[in-house]
KOLNUTOR-868945 format. One record per residue: residue number from 0; x, y, z of N, C-alpha, C in turn. Coordinates in Angstrom, 2 decimals, always signed. Layout:
BEGIN
+--------+---------+---------+---------+---------+---------+---------+---------+---------+---------+
! kollum !    n_c1 !    n_c2 !    n_c3 !   ca_c1 !   ca_c2 !   ca_c3 !    c_c1 !    c_c2 !    c_c3 !
+--------+---------+---------+---------+---------+---------+---------+---------+---------+---------+
!    NUM !       X !       Y !       Z !       X !       Y !       Z !       X !       Y !       Z !
...
+--------+---------+---------+---------+---------+---------+---------+---------+---------+---------+
END
This chain:
BEGIN
+--------+---------+---------+---------+---------+---------+---------+---------+---------+---------+
! kollum !    n_c1 !    n_c2 !    n_c3 !   ca_c1 !   ca_c2 !   ca_c3 !    c_c1 !    c_c2 !    c_c3 !
+--------+---------+---------+---------+---------+---------+---------+---------+---------+---------+
!      0 !   +0.84 !   -1.19 !   +0.00 !   +0.00 !   +0.00 !   +0.00 !   +0.88 !   +1.25 !   +0.00 !
!      1 !   +0.58 !   +2.16 !   -0.87 !   +1.33 !   +3.40 !   -0.97 !   +0.76 !   +4.45 !   -0.02 !
!      2 !   +1.64 !   +5.12 !   +0.67 !   +1.22 !   +6.23 !   +1.53 !   +2.01 !   +7.48 !   +1.15 !
!      3 !   +1.32 !   +8.60 !   +1.07 !   +1.92 !   +9.89 !   +0.76 !   +1.70 !  +10.83 !   +1.94 !
!      4 !   +2.76 !  +11.48 !   +2.38 !   +2.66 !  +12.39 !   +3.53 !   +3.26 !  +13.73 !   +3.14 !
!      5 !   +2.42 !  +14.78 !   +3.18 !   +2.88 !  +16.13 !   +2.87 !   +3.33 !  +16.85 !   +4.13 !
!      6 !   +4.24 !  +17.79 !   +3.95 !   +4.66 !  +18.66 !   +5.04 !   +5.16 !  +19.98 !   +4.45 !
!      7 !   +5.30 !  +20.98 !   +5.33 !   +5.87 !  +22.24 !   +4.90 !   +4.89 !  +23.37 !   +4.74 !
!      8 !   +3.61 !  +23.11 !   +4.93 !   +2.64 !  +24.18 !   +4.81 !   +2.75 !  +25.15 !   +5.98 !
!      9 !   +2.00 !  +26.26 !   +5.87 !   +2.02 !  +27.24 !   +6.94 !   +1.45 !  +28.56 !   +6.50 !
!     10 !   +1.69 !  +29.57 !   +7.31 !   +1.23 !  +30.93 !   +7.05 !   +2.39 !  +31.77 !   +6.55 !
!     11 !   +2.18 !  +32.49 !   +5.46 !   +3.24 !  +33.32 !   +4.89 !   +2.61 !  +34.60 !   +4.33 !
!     12 !   +3.38 !  +35.67 !   +4.32 !   +2.88 !  +36.91 !   +3.75 !   +3.00 !  +36.87 !   +2.23 !
!     13 !   +2.16 !  +37.65 !   +1.59 !   +2.21 !  +37.75 !   +0.13 !   +3.62 !  +38.16 !   -0.31 !
!     14 !   +4.10 !  +37.49 !   -1.36 !   +5.45 !  +37.73 !   -1.84 !   +6.47 !  +36.78 !   -1.26 !
!     15 !   +6.08 !  +36.05 !   -0.24 !   +6.99 !  +35.12 !   +0.41 !   +7.07 !  +33.78 !   -0.30 !
!     16 !   +7.80 !  +32.86 !   +0.34 !   +8.04 !  +31.54 !   -0.23 !   +7.77 !  +30.45 !   +0.78 !
!     17 !   +7.41 !  +29.28 !   +0.26 !   +7.27 !  +28.07 !   +1.06 !   +7.76 !  +26.90 !   +0.22 !
!     18 !   +8.21 !  +25.87 !   +0.91 !   +8.61 !  +24.65 !   +0.23 !   +7.84 !  +23.48 !   +0.82 !
!     19 !   +7.03 !  +22.84 !   +0.01 !   +6.27 !  +21.67 !   +0.44 !   +7.05 !  +20.41 !   +0.08 !
!     20 !   +6.90 !  +19.40 !   +0.92 !   +7.54 !  +18.12 !   +0.69 !   +6.50 !  +17.03 !   +0.73 !
!     21 !   +6.68 !  +16.02 !   -0.11 !   +5.79 !  +14.86 !   -0.13 !   +6.68 !  +13.62 !   -0.08 !
!     22 !   +6.55 !  +12.85 !   +0.99 !   +7.31 !  +11.63 !   +1.15 !   +6.40 !  +10.44 !   +0.86 !
!     23 !   +6.89 !   +9.51 !   +0.05 !   +6.10 !   +8.36 !   -0.35 !   +6.72 !   +7.09 !   +0.22 !
!     24 !   +5.89 !   +6.25 !   +0.78 !   +6.32 !   +4.93 !   +1.24 !   +5.57 !   +3.87 !   +0.46 !
!     25 !   +6.24 !   +2.73 !   +0.27 !   +5.59 !   +1.63 !   -0.44 !   +5.52 !   +1.82 !   -1.93 !
!     26 !   +6.34 !   +2.76 !   -2.49 !   +6.25 !   +3.01 !   -3.92 !   +7.52 !   +2.65 !   -4.66 !
!     27 !   +8.31 !   +1.74 !   -4.10 !   +9.59 !   +1.42 !   -4.71 !   +9.43 !   +0.93 !   -6.14 !
!     28 !   +8.31 !   +0.31 !   -6.46 !   +8.12 !   -0.24 !   -7.79 !   +7.10 !   +0.56 !   -8.61 !
!     29 !   +6.78 !   +1.73 !   -8.16 !   +5.77 !   +2.52 !   -8.85 !   +6.39 !   +3.83 !   -9.28 !
!     30 !   +7.03 !   +3.85 !  -10.42 !   +7.68 !   +5.07 !  -10.91 !   +6.76 !   +5.80 !  -11.88 !
!     31 !   +5.68 !   +6.29 !  -11.36 !   +4.67 !   +6.94 !  -12.19 !   +4.66 !   +8.44 !  -11.97 !
!     32 !   +3.77 !   +9.12 !  -12.70 !   +3.63 !  +10.57 !  -12.52 !   +3.28 !  +10.90 !  -11.08 !
!     33 !   +3.87 !  +11.99 !  -10.60 !   +3.48 !  +12.53 !   -9.31 !   +3.06 !  +13.98 !   -9.51 !
!     34 !   +2.12 !  +14.42 !   -8.69 !   +1.54 !  +15.75 !   -8.91 !   +1.21 !  +16.43 !   -7.60 !
!     35 !   +1.02 !  +17.73 !   -7.70 !   +0.46 !  +18.54 !   -6.62 !   -0.86 !  +19.12 !   -7.11 !
!     36 !   -1.86 !  +19.01 !   -6.28 !   -3.14 !  +19.66 !   -6.49 !   -3.39 !  +20.57 !   -5.29 !
!     37 !   -4.36 !  +21.44 !   -5.44 !   -4.76 !  +22.27 !   -4.30 !   -6.27 !  +22.48 !   -4.30 !
!     38 !   -6.79 !  +22.74 !   -3.11 !   -8.22 !  +22.99 !   -2.99 !   -8.42 !  +24.26 !   -2.18 !
!     39 !   -8.73 !  +25.38 !   -2.86 !   -9.00 !  +26.64 !   -2.16 !  -10.30 !  +26.53 !   -1.36 !
!     40 !  -10.49 !  +27.40 !   -0.38 !  -11.70 !  +27.35 !   +0.43 !  -12.95 !  +27.49 !   -0.42 !
!     41 !  -13.88 !  +26.56 !   -0.28 !  -15.14 !  +26.61 !   -0.99 !  -15.08 !  +26.27 !   -2.47 !
!     42 !  -13.93 !  +25.78 !   -2.93 !  -13.78 !  +25.47 !   -4.35 !  -13.36 !  +24.01 !   -4.53 !
!     43 !  -13.39 !  +23.59 !   -5.80 !  -13.00 !  +22.22 !   -6.09 !  -11.47 !  +22.09 !   -6.16 !
!     44 !  -11.02 !  +20.86 !   -6.03 !   -9.60 !  +20.58 !   -6.13 !   -9.11 !  +20.87 !   -7.55 !
!     45 !   -7.95 !  +21.50 !   -7.66 !   -7.43 !  +21.89 !   -8.96 !   -5.97 !  +21.49 !   -9.12 !
!     46 !   -5.59 !  +21.26 !  -10.37 !   -4.23 !  +20.87 !  -10.71 !   -3.27 !  +22.03 !  -10.51 !
!     47 !   -2.09 !  +21.72 !   -9.96 !   -1.04 !  +22.72 !   -9.79 !   +0.15 !  +22.39 !  -10.68 !
!     48 !   +0.70 !  +21.20 !  -10.50 !   +1.88 !  +20.81 !  -11.27 !   +2.08 !  +19.31 !  -11.17 !
!     49 !   +2.84 !  +18.75 !  -12.12 !   +3.13 !  +17.32 !  -12.10 !   +4.49 !  +17.05 !  -12.73 !
!     50 !   +5.04 !  +15.89 !  -12.40 !   +6.34 !  +15.49 !  -12.94 !   +6.30 !  +14.01 !  -13.29 !
!     51 !   +6.91 !  +13.67 !  -14.41 !   +7.07 !  +12.27 !  -14.78 !   +8.31 !  +11.74 !  -14.08 !
!     52 !   +8.15 !  +10.67 !  -13.31 !   +9.24 !  +10.20 !  -12.46 !  +10.45 !   +9.72 !  -13.26 !
!     53 !  +10.19 !   +9.14 !  -14.43 !  +11.28 !   +8.52 !  -15.19 !  +12.13 !   +9.52 !  -15.97 !
!     54 !  +11.49 !  +10.47 !  -16.65 !  +12.26 !  +11.38 !  -17.49 !  +12.29 !  +12.80 !  -16.95 !
!     55 !  +11.51 !  +13.06 !  -15.92 !  +11.58 !  +14.36 !  -15.26 !  +10.85 !  +15.49 !  -15.95 !
!     56 !  +10.05 !  +15.20 !  -16.97 !   +9.30 !  +16.27 !  -17.62 !   +8.25 !  +16.81 !  -16.66 !
!     57 !   +7.98 !  +18.09 !  -16.76 !   +7.06 !  +18.75 !  -15.84 !   +5.94 !  +19.47 !  -16.57 !
!     58 !   +4.90 !  +19.77 !  -15.81 !   +3.74 !  +20.47 !  -16.34 !   +3.19 !  +21.35 !  -15.24 !
!     59 !   +2.76 !  +22.58 !  -15.61 !   +2.28 !  +23.53 !  -14.62 !   +0.95 !  +24.15 !  -15.04 !
!     60 !   +0.14 !  +24.43 !  -14.06 !   -1.05 !  +25.23 !  -14.31 !   -0.61 !  +26.66 !  -14.63 !
!     61 !   -1.38 !  +27.33 !  -15.48 !   -1.02 !  +28.70 !  -15.88 !   -0.89 !  +29.63 !  -14.67 !
!     62 !   -1.71 !  +29.40 !  -13.66 !   -1.73 !  +30.30 !  -12.50 !   -0.43 !  +30.28 !  -11.70 !
!     63 !   +0.37 !  +29.23 !  -11.86 !   +1.59 !  +29.11 !  -11.04 !   +2.87 !  +29.10 !  -11.86 !
!     64 !   +2.76 !  +29.14 !  -13.17 !   +3.95 !  +29.12 !  -14.03 !   +4.88 !  +30.27 !  -13.70 !
!     65 !   +6.15 !  +29.94 !  -13.59 !   +7.15 !  +30.96 !  -13.29 !   +7.31 !  +31.24 !  -11.81 !
!     66 !   +6.40 !  +30.73 !  -10.97 !   +6.48 !  +30.96 !   -9.53 !   +6.71 !  +29.67 !   -8.75 !
!     67 !   +6.13 !  +28.58 !   -9.22 !   +6.24 !  +27.30 !   -8.53 !   +7.15 !  +26.36 !   -9.31 !
!     68 !   +7.85 !  +25.48 !   -8.58 !   +8.72 !  +24.50 !   -9.21 !   +8.56 !  +23.15 !   -8.52 !
!     69 !   +8.30 !  +22.12 !   -9.31 !   +8.21 !  +20.78 !   -8.78 !   +9.53 !  +20.07 !   -9.05 !
!     70 !   +9.97 !  +19.25 !   -8.10 !  +11.20 !  +18.50 !   -8.28 !  +11.09 !  +17.17 !   -7.55 !
!     71 !  +11.92 !  +16.24 !   -7.98 !  +11.93 !  +14.93 !   -7.37 !  +12.77 !  +14.89 !   -6.11 !
!     72 !  +12.38 !  +14.01 !   -5.20 !  +13.17 !  +13.73 !   -4.00 !  +13.50 !  +12.25 !   -4.06 !
!     73 !  +14.69 !  +11.92 !   -4.55 !  +15.06 !  +10.52 !   -4.74 !  +15.25 !   +9.79 !   -3.42 !
!     74 !  +15.56 !  +10.52 !   -2.37 !  +15.79 !   +9.89 !   -1.06 !  +14.46 !   +9.43 !   -0.47 !
!     75 !  +13.46 !  +10.30 !   -0.53 !  +12.17 !  +10.00 !   +0.08 !  +11.17 !   +9.43 !   -0.93 !
!     76 !  +11.64 !   +9.22 !   -2.17 !  +10.73 !   +8.73 !   -3.21 !   +9.50 !   +9.62 !   -3.33 !
!     77 !   +9.72 !  +10.90 !   -3.21 !   +8.60 !  +11.82 !   -3.28 !   +8.94 !  +13.03 !   -4.12 !
!     78 !   +8.24 !  +14.12 !   -3.85 !   +8.44 !  +15.34 !   -4.61 !   +8.43 !  +16.55 !   -3.69 !
!     79 !   +9.07 !  +17.61 !   -4.18 !   +9.02 !  +18.90 !   -3.53 !   +8.18 !  +19.85 !   -4.38 !
!     80 !   +7.66 !  +20.87 !   -3.72 !   +7.02 !  +21.97 !   -4.43 !   +7.57 !  +23.26 !   -3.84 !
!     81 !   +8.42 !  +23.93 !   -4.61 !   +8.95 !  +25.22 !   -4.20 !   +8.00 !  +26.30 !   -4.69 !
!     82 !   +7.47 !  +27.10 !   -3.78 !   +6.50 !  +28.12 !   -4.12 !   +7.08 !  +29.49 !   -3.78 !
!     83 !   +7.26 !  +30.30 !   -4.80 !   +7.80 !  +31.65 !   -4.63 !   +6.75 !  +32.69 !   -5.04 !
!     84 !   +6.99 !  +33.91 !   -4.64 !   +6.09 !  +35.02 !   -4.99 !   +4.64 !  +34.66 !   -4.71 !
!     85 !   +4.40 !  +34.15 !   -3.54 !   +3.06 !  +33.68 !   -3.19 !   +2.05 !  +34.81 !   -3.14 !
!     86 !   +0.82 !  +34.48 !   -3.54 !   -0.28 !  +35.43 !   -3.57 !   -1.40 !  +34.93 !   -2.66 !
!     87 !   -2.26 !  +35.84 !   -2.20 !   -3.39 !  +35.39 !   -1.37 !   -4.24 !  +34.33 !   -2.06 !
!     88 !   -4.35 !  +34.39 !   -3.37 !   -5.16 !  +33.41 !   -4.09 !   -4.50 !  +32.03 !   -4.15 !
!     89 !   -3.27 !  +31.91 !   -3.67 !   -2.64 !  +30.59 !   -3.55 !   -3.06 !  +29.88 !   -2.28 !
!     90 !   -3.81 !  +30.56 !   -1.42 !   -4.29 !  +29.94 !   -0.19 !   -5.15 !  +28.73 !   -0.50 !
!     91 !   -4.79 !  +27.58 !   +0.07 !   -5.50 !  +26.33 !   -0.22 !   -4.89 !  +25.21 !   +0.61 !
!     92 !   -5.58 !  +24.08 !   +0.60 !   -4.97 !  +22.85 !   +1.09 !   -4.27 !  +22.21 !   -0.11 !
!     93 !   -3.01 !  +21.90 !   +0.05 !   -2.21 !  +21.33 !   -1.03 !   -2.06 !  +19.82 !   -0.83 !
!     94 !   -2.32 !  +19.08 !   -1.91 !   -2.29 !  +17.62 !   -1.86 !   -1.24 !  +17.08 !   -2.83 !
!     95 !   -0.53 !  +16.06 !   -2.39 !   +0.38 !  +15.31 !   -3.23 !   -0.37 !  +14.10 !   -3.77 !
!     96 !   -0.07 !  +13.70 !   -5.01 !   -0.77 !  +12.58 !   -5.62 !   +0.16 !  +11.75 !   -6.48 !
!     97 !   -0.11 !  +10.45 !   -6.55 !   +0.65 !   +9.51 !   -7.38 !   -0.29 !   +8.92 !   -8.41 !
!     98 !   +0.16 !   +8.96 !   -9.67 !   -0.71 !   +8.53 !  -10.75 !   -0.70 !   +7.04 !  -11.01 !
!     99 !   -1.47 !   +6.65 !  -12.01 !   -1.61 !   +5.25 !  -12.42 !   -0.53 !   +4.83 !  -13.42 !
!    100 !   +0.15 !   +5.82 !  -14.03 !   +1.09 !   +5.48 !  -15.08 !   +2.13 !   +6.58 !  -15.21 !
!    101 !   +3.06 !   +6.37 !  -16.13 !   +4.07 !   +7.39 !  -16.40 !   +3.89 !   +7.89 !  -17.83 !
!    102 !   +4.54 !   +8.99 !  -18.13 !   +4.44 !   +9.56 !  -19.46 !   +4.93 !  +10.97 !  -19.46 !
!    103 !   +5.40 !  +11.47 !  -20.60 !   +5.99 !  +12.81 !  -20.66 !   +5.01 !  +13.94 !  -20.44 !
!    104 !   +3.73 !  +13.69 !  -20.67 !   +2.72 !  +14.72 !  -20.46 !   +1.80 !  +14.25 !  -19.34 !
!    105 !   +2.08 !  +14.71 !  -18.14 !   +1.32 !  +14.25 !  -16.99 !   -0.12 !  +14.76 !  -17.05 !
!    106 !   -1.07 !  +13.95 !  -16.67 !   -2.47 !  +14.38 !  -16.71 !   -2.78 !  +15.42 !  -15.65 !
!    107 !   -3.82 !  +16.21 !  -15.91 !   -4.23 !  +17.27 !  -15.00 !   -5.51 !  +16.94 !  -14.25 !
!    108 !   -6.10 !  +15.81 !  -14.55 !   -7.36 !  +15.44 !  -13.92 !   -7.11 !  +14.68 !  -12.63 !
!    109 !   -7.93 !  +14.95 !  -11.61 !   -7.81 !  +14.21 !  -10.35 !   -8.06 !  +12.72 !  -10.56 !
!    110 !   -8.88 !  +12.38 !  -11.56 !   -9.23 !  +10.98 !  -11.80 !   -8.03 !  +10.17 !  -12.26 !
!    111 !   -6.98 !  +10.83 !  -12.73 !   -5.80 !  +10.14 !  -13.24 !   -4.80 !   +9.79 !  -12.14 !
!    112 !   -5.13 !  +10.14 !  -10.91 !   -4.22 !   +9.90 !   -9.79 !   -4.85 !   +8.98 !   -8.78 !
!    113 !   -4.07 !   +7.96 !   -8.42 !   -4.61 !   +6.86 !   -7.62 !   -4.45 !   +7.07 !   -6.13 !
!    114 !   -3.29 !   +7.58 !   -5.71 !   -3.01 !   +7.73 !   -4.28 !   -2.88 !   +9.21 !   -3.94 !
!    115 !   -3.37 !   +9.55 !   -2.75 !   -3.39 !  +10.94 !   -2.31 !   -2.87 !  +11.07 !   -0.89 !
!    116 !   -2.20 !  +12.17 !   -0.61 !   -1.82 !  +12.48 !   +0.76 !   -2.99 !  +13.11 !   +1.50 !
!    117 !   -2.75 !  +13.46 !   +2.77 !   -3.81 !  +14.00 !   +3.61 !   -3.95 !  +15.51 !   +3.42 !
!    118 !   -2.98 !  +16.13 !   +2.78 !   -3.04 !  +17.56 !   +2.53 !   -2.31 !  +18.38 !   +3.57 !
!    119 !   -1.82 !  +19.54 !   +3.15 !   -1.18 !  +20.49 !   +4.06 !   -1.68 !  +21.89 !   +3.74 !
!    120 !   -2.02 !  +22.64 !   +4.78 !   -2.62 !  +23.97 !   +4.58 !   -1.56 !  +25.01 !   +4.27 !
!    121 !   -1.81 !  +25.80 !   +3.24 !   -0.99 !  +26.96 !   +2.91 !   -1.89 !  +28.18 !   +2.96 !
!    122 !   -1.51 !  +29.15 !   +3.78 !   -2.28 !  +30.38 !   +3.89 !   -1.38 !  +31.56 !   +3.59 !
!    123 !   -1.78 !  +32.38 !   +2.63 !   -1.01 !  +33.54 !   +2.23 !   -1.80 !  +34.79 !   +2.61 !
!    124 !   -1.23 !  +35.59 !   +3.48 !   -1.89 !  +36.80 !   +3.94 !   -1.49 !  +37.99 !   +3.07 !
!    125 !   -2.43 !  +38.92 !   +2.94 !   -2.18 !  +40.09 !   +2.09 !   -1.55 !  +41.23 !   +2.87 !
+--------+---------+---------+---------+---------+---------+---------+---------+---------+---------+
END
């Protein structure tokens, strides 16, 4: 059974930075796409970014391009999310997810991801 555990969330002022971490256990044989999604208050879960584990190709939502960076963590078999120039509209619960397959163009739909973490809260004050 795969488990994903996020950490690194918190409260930050607009313009600041945070780094989220997602550690995966039980995924030694599952080198599939990994992604970050977020769910703002009162809204549906939305795609943020994803990475293909094998070739390292990445994909970003337009709202975070140029500000957020996803990277692999080979030690923890997980991913990082470096978030810079944070805005109040980035406030959300951030979730790490592991997909069903690998490929250079990671999917953006929640349905394409099989395992999910419990989420970590990110709050950006204005």
